[in-house]
DOVOVO-937275 format. One record per residue (C-alpha): y, z, x; residue in three letters. Coordinates in steps of 0.001 Angstrom, whole numbers. Each point is the difference from the previous one (the first is absolute). Example, Ala and Ser with C-alpha at 12.3 -4.5 7.8 and 13.67 -1.06 7.14 Angstrom:
BEGIN
<node py="-4500" pz="7800" px="12300" drenkol="Ala"/>
<node py="3440" pz="-660" px="1370" drenkol="Ser"/>
END
This chain:
BEGIN
<node py="38169" pz="-23337" px="-68978" drenkol="Met"/>
<node py="-3998" pz="-675" px="1046" drenkol="Ile"/>
<node py="1052" pz="-3927" px="-10" drenkol="Leu"/>
<node py="2994" pz="746" px="2605" drenkol="Ala"/>
<node py="-2264" pz="2203" px="2180" drenkol="Gly"/>
<node py="-2770" pz="-3015" px="170" drenkol="Ser"/>
<node py="2782" pz="-2081" px="940" drenkol="Ala"/>
<node py="844" pz="1657" px="2524" drenkol="Leu"/>
<node py="-3744" pz="1191" px="1376" drenkol="Ala"/>
<node py="-45" pz="-4672" px="224" drenkol="Lys"/>
<node py="2915" pz="154" px="1960" drenkol="Gly"/>
<node py="-811" pz="2322" px="2448" drenkol="Gln"/>
<node py="-3634" pz="-1592" px="283" drenkol="Glu"/>
<node py="1656" pz="-3074" px="793" drenkol="Arg"/>
<node py="2241" pz="1401" px="2539" drenkol="Arg"/>
<node py="-2765" pz="1667" px="1769" drenkol="Ile"/>
<node py="-2353" pz="-3374" px="-453" drenkol="Ser"/>
<node py="3199" pz="-2022" px="1589" drenkol="Gln"/>
<node py="-226" pz="2323" px="2967" drenkol="Arg"/>
<node py="-3668" pz="-322" px="235" drenkol="Lys"/>
<node py="489" pz="-3461" px="271" drenkol="Ile"/>
<node py="2748" pz="158" px="2722" drenkol="Arg"/>
<node py="-1517" pz="2547" px="2122" drenkol="Asp"/>
<node py="-3313" pz="-1990" px="90" drenkol="Arg"/>
<node py="2108" pz="-2882" px="1311" drenkol="Ser"/>
<node py="1769" pz="2055" px="2858" drenkol="Ile"/>
<node py="-3651" pz="1229" px="765" drenkol="Ala"/>
<node py="-1195" pz="-3828" px="-179" drenkol="Leu"/>
<node py="2464" pz="-900" px="2769" drenkol="Val"/>
<node py="-672" pz="3147" px="1951" drenkol="Leu"/>
<node py="-3683" pz="-668" px="-104" drenkol="Ala"/>
<node py="842" pz="-3618" px="1154" drenkol="Gly"/>
<node py="2165" pz="924" px="3061" drenkol="Ile"/>
<node py="-2374" pz="2531" px="1167" drenkol="Val"/>
<node py="-3098" pz="-2377" px="-221" drenkol="Ala"/>
<node py="2095" pz="-2813" px="1743" drenkol="Leu"/>
<node py="1286" pz="2712" px="2968" drenkol="Met"/>
<node py="-1601" pz="-930" px="3542" drenkol="Pro"/>
<node py="-2048" pz="3271" px="139" drenkol="Pro"/>
<node py="-1967" pz="-1027" px="-3489" drenkol="Ile"/>
<node py="53" pz="-3273" px="555" drenkol="Ala"/>
<node py="-1203" pz="412" px="3183" drenkol="Gly"/>
<node py="-3258" pz="937" px="-1420" drenkol="Val"/>
<node py="-494" pz="-3273" px="-963" drenkol="Ala"/>
<node py="425" pz="-1446" px="3442" drenkol="Leu"/>
<node py="-3739" pz="-38" px="930" drenkol="Ile"/>
<node py="-1502" pz="-3092" px="2008" drenkol="Asp"/>
<node py="-1863" pz="-1509" px="-3216" drenkol="Ala"/>
<node py="457" pz="-2945" px="-2020" drenkol="Lys"/>
<node py="-805" pz="252" px="-3503" drenkol="Leu"/>
<node py="-1068" pz="-3773" px="-2098" drenkol="Phe"/>
<node py="1460" pz="-1292" px="3737" drenkol="Gly"/>
<node py="3317" pz="1892" px="-673" drenkol="Leu"/>
<node py="1355" pz="3102" px="2066" drenkol="Pro"/>
<node py="-537" pz="3405" px="-1677" drenkol="Val"/>
<node py="3859" pz="723" px="1033" drenkol="Ala"/>
<node py="1201" pz="-2765" px="-2268" drenkol="Leu"/>
<node py="-1938" pz="447" px="-2813" drenkol="Ile"/>
<node py="655" pz="3574" px="-369" drenkol="Tyr"/>
<node py="3853" pz="-834" px="135" drenkol="Ile"/>
<node py="-258" pz="-2658" px="-2909" drenkol="Phe"/>
<node py="-2718" pz="2180" px="-2041" drenkol="Ala"/>
<node py="3118" pz="2941" px="350" drenkol="Val"/>
<node py="2305" pz="-2512" px="-851" drenkol="Trp"/>
<node py="-2246" pz="-1279" px="-2903" drenkol="Ala"/>
<node py="-265" pz="3476" px="-1568" drenkol="Leu"/>
<node py="3839" pz="600" px="234" drenkol="Leu"/>
<node py="364" pz="-2934" px="-1588" drenkol="Ile"/>
<node py="-2224" pz="814" px="-3019" drenkol="Val"/>
<node py="1226" pz="3913" px="-468" drenkol="Gly"/>
<node py="3640" pz="-1563" px="131" drenkol="Ala"/>
<node py="-976" pz="-2387" px="-2555" drenkol="Thr"/>
<node py="-1361" pz="2295" px="-2194" drenkol="Met"/>
<node py="2764" pz="2644" px="57" drenkol="Leu"/>
<node py="2443" pz="-3062" px="-242" drenkol="Ala"/>
<node py="-268" pz="322" px="-3788" drenkol="Arg"/>
<node py="385" pz="3211" px="-544" drenkol="Pro"/>
<node py="3047" pz="968" px="2000" drenkol="Leu"/>
<node py="1713" pz="-3442" px="-1504" drenkol="Arg"/>
<node py="-669" pz="1343" px="-3329" drenkol="Asp"/>
<node py="1044" pz="3256" px="817" drenkol="Ser"/>
<node py="3046" pz="-1661" px="916" drenkol="Asp"/>
<node py="851" pz="-1722" px="-2964" drenkol="Val"/>
<node py="-719" pz="3249" px="-1611" drenkol="Asp"/>
<node py="2461" pz="1900" px="1756" drenkol="Thr"/>
<node py="2883" pz="-2353" px="-334" drenkol="Ser"/>
<node py="-550" pz="-813" px="-3734" drenkol="Ser"/>
<node py="136" pz="4226" px="-361" drenkol="Ala"/>
<node py="2916" pz="-257" px="2153" drenkol="Asp"/>
<node py="2205" pz="-2582" px="-1894" drenkol="Leu"/>
<node py="-811" pz="1792" px="-3382" drenkol="Gly"/>
<node py="-2535" pz="-3037" px="-1327" drenkol="Glu"/>
<node py="-3137" pz="472" px="-2368" drenkol="Pro"/>
<node py="-3380" pz="-29" px="2254" drenkol="Arg"/>
END
């Protein structure tokens, strides 16, 4: 009976972990949308140059690069959670 309880707890932990990963991926998308909206990106529209490039251009590419890094960090756990879910649906061993 203890074994079944621990298996149940592990299953619940896995679902909570999957939910957190999905929530973080949604938060990443929303943060990217907000960071690239004209009022927020307009803050970077100062008339200055950094390394010979306009600050607005650097801001947009920095946000873009950070979104790519964030998506890369979330891609593997999301893929692994989808594989776990599909194998559980098919009744296959994990």
